[in-house]
C-alpha positions as protocol buffer text, in pm:
chain_id: "A"
residue {
  index: 1
  type: UNK
  ca { x: -1465 y: -522 z: -2099 }
}
residue {
  index: 2
  type: UNK
  ca { x: -1305 y: -808 z: -1915 }
}
residue {
  index: 3
  type: UNK
  ca { x: -1093 y: -753 z: -1607 }
}
residue {
  index: 4
  type: UNK
  ca { x: -726 y: -831 z: -1585 }
}
residue {
  index: 5
  type: UNK
  ca { x: -515 y: -890 z: -1281 }
}
residue {
  index: 6
  type: UNK
  ca { x: -186 y: -767 z: -1147 }
}
residue {
  index: 7
  type: UNK
  ca { x: -39 y: -1046 z: -933 }
}
residue {
  index: 8
  type: UNK
  ca { x: 204 y: -941 z: -664 }
}
residue {
  index: 9
  type: UNK
  ca { x: 402 y: -1106 z: -388 }
}
residue {
  index: 10
  type: UNK
  ca { x: 445 y: -909 z: -69 }
}
residue {
  index: 11
  type: UNK
  ca { x: 547 y: -981 z: 287 }
}
residue {
  index: 12
  type: UNK
  ca { x: 268 y: -1162 z: 470 }
}
residue {
  index: 13
  type: UNK
  ca { x: 304 y: -955 z: 787 }
}
residue {
  index: 14
  type: UNK
  ca { x: 298 y: -629 z: 592 }
}
residue {
  index: 15
  type: UNK
  ca { x: -13 y: -739 z: 400 }
}
residue {
  index: 16
  type: UNK
  ca { x: -198 y: -845 z: 716 }
}
residue {
  index: 17
  type: UNK
  ca { x: -104 y: -527 z: 901 }
}
residue {
  index: 18
  type: UNK
  ca { x: -192 y: -303 z: 603 }
}
residue {
  index: 19
  type: UNK
  ca { x: -527 y: -482 z: 563 }
}
residue {
  index: 20
  type: UNK
  ca { x: -610 y: -425 z: 932 }
}
residue {
  index: 21
  type: UNK
  ca { x: -510 y: -58 z: 914 }
}
residue {
  index: 22
  type: UNK
  ca { x: -707 y: 1 z: 594 }
}
residue {
  index: 23
  type: UNK
  ca { x: -1014 y: -182 z: 731 }
}
residue {
  index: 24
  type: UNK
  ca { x: -1000 y: 38 z: 1043 }
}
residue {
  index: 25
  type: UNK
  ca { x: -1004 y: 341 z: 810 }
}
residue {
  index: 26
  type: UNK
  ca { x: -1297 y: 198 z: 611 }
}
residue {
  index: 27
  type: UNK
  ca { x: -1092 y: 99 z: 305 }
}
residue {
  index: 28
  type: UNK
  ca { x: -994 y: -219 z: 128 }
}
residue {
  index: 29
  type: UNK
  ca { x: -649 y: -295 z: -4 }
}
residue {
  index: 30
  type: UNK
  ca { x: -783 y: -286 z: -359 }
}
residue {
  index: 31
  type: UNK
  ca { x: -952 y: 50 z: -302 }
}
residue {
  index: 32
  type: UNK
  ca { x: -641 y: 202 z: -144 }
}
residue {
  index: 33
  type: UNK
  ca { x: -414 y: 79 z: -424 }
}
residue {
  index: 34
  type: UNK
  ca { x: -645 y: 204 z: -697 }
}
residue {
  index: 35
  type: UNK
  ca { x: -685 y: 541 z: -523 }
}
residue {
  index: 36
  type: UNK
  ca { x: -308 y: 577 z: -485 }
}
residue {
  index: 37
  type: UNK
  ca { x: -257 y: 488 z: -851 }
}
residue {
  index: 38
  type: UNK
  ca { x: -527 y: 729 z: -975 }
}
residue {
  index: 39
  type: UNK
  ca { x: -373 y: 1017 z: -778 }
}
residue {
  index: 40
  type: UNK
  ca { x: -25 y: 925 z: -898 }
}
residue {
  index: 41
  type: UNK
  ca { x: -127 y: 899 z: -1263 }
}
residue {
  index: 42
  type: UNK
  ca { x: -317 y: 1229 z: -1246 }
}
residue {
  index: 43
  type: UNK
  ca { x: -19 y: 1409 z: -1091 }
}
residue {
  index: 44
  type: UNK
  ca { x: 257 y: 1217 z: -1273 }
}
residue {
  index: 45
  type: UNK
  ca { x: 441 y: 1124 z: -953 }
}
residue {
  index: 46
  type: UNK
  ca { x: 445 y: 889 z: -656 }
}
residue {
  index: 47
  type: UNK
  ca { x: 167 y: 1024 z: -433 }
}
residue {
  index: 48
  type: UNK
  ca { x: 334 y: 911 z: -111 }
}
residue {
  index: 49
  type: UNK
  ca { x: 673 y: 939 z: 50 }
}
residue {
  index: 50
  type: UNK
  ca { x: 891 y: 634 z: 105 }
}
residue {
  index: 51
  type: UNK
  ca { x: 1049 y: 679 z: 444 }
}
residue {
  index: 52
  type: UNK
  ca { x: 1149 y: 511 z: 764 }
}
residue {
  index: 53
  type: UNK
  ca { x: 1158 y: 842 z: 944 }
}
residue {
  index: 54
  type: UNK
  ca { x: 1120 y: 753 z: 1315 }
}
residue {
  index: 55
  type: UNK
  ca { x: 873 y: 1036 z: 1369 }
}
residue {
  index: 56
  type: UNK
  ca { x: 634 y: 866 z: 1119 }
}
residue {
  index: 57
  type: UNK
  ca { x: 644 y: 521 z: 1281 }
}
residue {
  index: 58
  type: UNK
  ca { x: 290 y: 439 z: 1392 }
}
residue {
  index: 59
  type: UNK
  ca { x: 181 y: 803 z: 1375 }
}
residue {
  index: 60
  type: UNK
  ca { x: -157 y: 716 z: 1225 }
}
residue {
  index: 61
  type: UNK
  ca { x: -294 y: 510 z: 1512 }
}
residue {
  index: 62
  type: UNK
  ca { x: -308 y: 545 z: 1889 }
}
residue {
  index: 63
  type: UNK
  ca { x: -196 y: 268 z: 2124 }
}
residue {
  index: 64
  type: UNK
  ca { x: -550 y: 163 z: 2221 }
}
residue {
  index: 65
  type: UNK
  ca { x: -662 y: 127 z: 1860 }
}
residue {
  index: 66
  type: UNK
  ca { x: -351 y: -71 z: 1769 }
}
residue {
  index: 67
  type: UNK
  ca { x: -408 y: -305 z: 2066 }
}
residue {
  index: 68
  type: UNK
  ca { x: -774 y: -351 z: 1971 }
}
residue {
  index: 69
  type: UNK
  ca { x: -668 y: -450 z: 1617 }
}
residue {
  index: 70
  type: UNK
  ca { x: -393 y: -677 z: 1743 }
}
residue {
  index: 71
  type: UNK
  ca { x: -118 y: -468 z: 1583 }
}
residue {
  index: 72
  type: UNK
  ca { x: 208 y: -432 z: 1767 }
}
residue {
  index: 73
  type: UNK
  ca { x: 311 y: -68 z: 1759 }
}
residue {
  index: 74
  type: UNK
  ca { x: 684 y: -131 z: 1755 }
}
residue {
  index: 75
  type: UNK
  ca { x: 824 y: 114 z: 1499 }
}
residue {
  index: 76
  type: UNK
  ca { x: 839 y: -144 z: 1219 }
}
residue {
  index: 77
  type: UNK
  ca { x: 619 y: -229 z: 922 }
}
residue {
  index: 78
  type: UNK
  ca { x: 541 y: -575 z: 1058 }
}
residue {
  index: 79
  type: UNK
  ca { x: 760 y: -764 z: 809 }
}
residue {
  index: 80
  type: UNK
  ca { x: 789 y: -1137 z: 875 }
}
residue {
  index: 81
  type: UNK
  ca { x: 1014 y: -1247 z: 588 }
}
residue {
  index: 82
  type: UNK
  ca { x: 735 y: -1476 z: 462 }
}
residue {
  index: 83
  type: UNK
  ca { x: 590 y: -1379 z: 125 }
}
residue {
  index: 84
  type: UNK
  ca { x: 237 y: -1430 z: 4 }
}
residue {
  index: 85
  type: UNK
  ca { x: 39 y: -1350 z: -305 }
}
residue {
  index: 86
  type: UNK
  ca { x: -198 y: -1066 z: -373 }
}
residue {
  index: 87
  type: UNK
  ca { x: -408 y: -983 z: -679 }
}
residue {
  index: 88
  type: UNK
  ca { x: -543 y: -648 z: -798 }
}
residue {
  index: 89
  type: UNK
  ca { x: -823 y: -665 z: -1055 }
}
residue {
  index: 90
  type: UNK
  ca { x: -810 y: -391 z: -1318 }
}
residue {
  index: 91
  type: UNK
  ca { x: -953 y: -326 z: -1662 }
}
residue {
  index: 92
  type: UNK
  ca { x: -728 y: -365 z: -1967 }
}
residue {
  index: 93
  type: UNK
  ca { x: -712 y: 16 z: -2002 }
}
residue {
  index: 94
  type: UNK
  ca { x: -621 y: 61 z: -1633 }
}
residue {
  index: 95
  type: UNK
  ca { x: -347 y: -198 z: -1667 }
}
residue {
  index: 96
  type: UNK
  ca { x: -204 y: -22 z: -1971 }
}
residue {
  index: 97
  type: UNK
  ca { x: -212 y: 317 z: -1793 }
}
residue {
  index: 98
  type: UNK
  ca { x: -57 y: 177 z: -1474 }
}
residue {
  index: 99
  type: UNK
  ca { x: 228 y: 16 z: -1668 }
}
residue {
  index: 100
  type: UNK
  ca { x: 290 y: 337 z: -1863 }
}
residue {
  index: 101
  type: UNK
  ca { x: 287 y: 551 z: -1547 }
}
residue {
  index: 102
  type: UNK
  ca { x: 516 y: 313 z: -1356 }
}
residue {
  index: 103
  type: UNK
  ca { x: 752 y: 303 z: -1655 }
}
residue {
  index: 104
  type: UNK
  ca { x: 771 y: 684 z: -1656 }
}
residue {
  index: 105
  type: UNK
  ca { x: 875 y: 670 z: -1289 }
}
residue {
  index: 106
  type: UNK
  ca { x: 1124 y: 386 z: -1345 }
}
residue {
  index: 107
  type: UNK
  ca { x: 945 y: 163 z: -1095 }
}
residue {
  index: 108
  type: UNK
  ca { x: 763 y: -162 z: -1157 }
}
residue {
  index: 109
  type: UNK
  ca { x: 399 y: -199 z: -1048 }
}
residue {
  index: 110
  type: UNK
  ca { x: 522 y: -477 z: -816 }
}
residue {
  index: 111
  type: UNK
  ca { x: 778 y: -251 z: -646 }
}
residue {
  index: 112
  type: UNK
  ca { x: 519 y: 26 z: -620 }
}
residue {
  index: 113
  type: UNK
  ca { x: 267 y: -197 z: -442 }
}
residue {
  index: 114
  type: UNK
  ca { x: 534 y: -332 z: -207 }
}
residue {
  index: 115
  type: UNK
  ca { x: 654 y: 19 z: -119 }
}
residue {
  index: 116
  type: UNK
  ca { x: 302 y: 153 z: -67 }
}
residue {
  index: 117
  type: UNK
  ca { x: 180 y: -133 z: 152 }
}
residue {
  index: 118
  type: UNK
  ca { x: 500 y: -119 z: 359 }
}
residue {
  index: 119
  type: UNK
  ca { x: 454 y: 255 z: 409 }
}
residue {
  index: 120
  type: UNK
  ca { x: 91 y: 206 z: 516 }
}
residue {
  index: 121
  type: UNK
  ca { x: 211 y: -56 z: 765 }
}
residue {
  index: 122
  type: UNK
  ca { x: 494 y: 164 z: 893 }
}
residue {
  index: 123
  type: UNK
  ca { x: 292 y: 482 z: 937 }
}
residue {
  index: 124
  type: UNK
  ca { x: -27 y: 294 z: 1035 }
}
residue {
  index: 125
  type: UNK
  ca { x: -227 y: 530 z: 814 }
}
residue {
  index: 126
  type: UNK
  ca { x: -290 y: 590 z: 445 }
}
residue {
  index: 127
  type: UNK
  ca { x: 18 y: 796 z: 348 }
}
residue {
  index: 128
  type: UNK
  ca { x: -118 y: 987 z: 46 }
}
residue {
  index: 129
  type: UNK
  ca { x: 22 y: 1330 z: -25 }
}
residue {
  index: 130
  type: UNK
  ca { x: -284 y: 1450 z: -214 }
}
């Protein structure tokens, strides 16, 4: 079976910050996205909350760790306003299932990835409600 790709554009600062946070937790962006999607498809819902609740800002990382990773812990998601590309490799069957699941939730795969990476960057942790 050949792989397919989902191509996304997301904020460069959010992507860099999410990548650093995920790497510190031993995950890749691709692994985190696929895990989030598998949980969501299994449960038929978004497996994370979308929030800018001040009590969640940076909750997943202490000041020393953030400094060591070069992440400013400032209560934001690190948005820069500059977009960049990102690709997620999936099988044809995964792509079909992801599109069907996103359609049932009335959200595009693109919007889902943007929301999830922004929430990772905001909370500075992997925000799965599993």
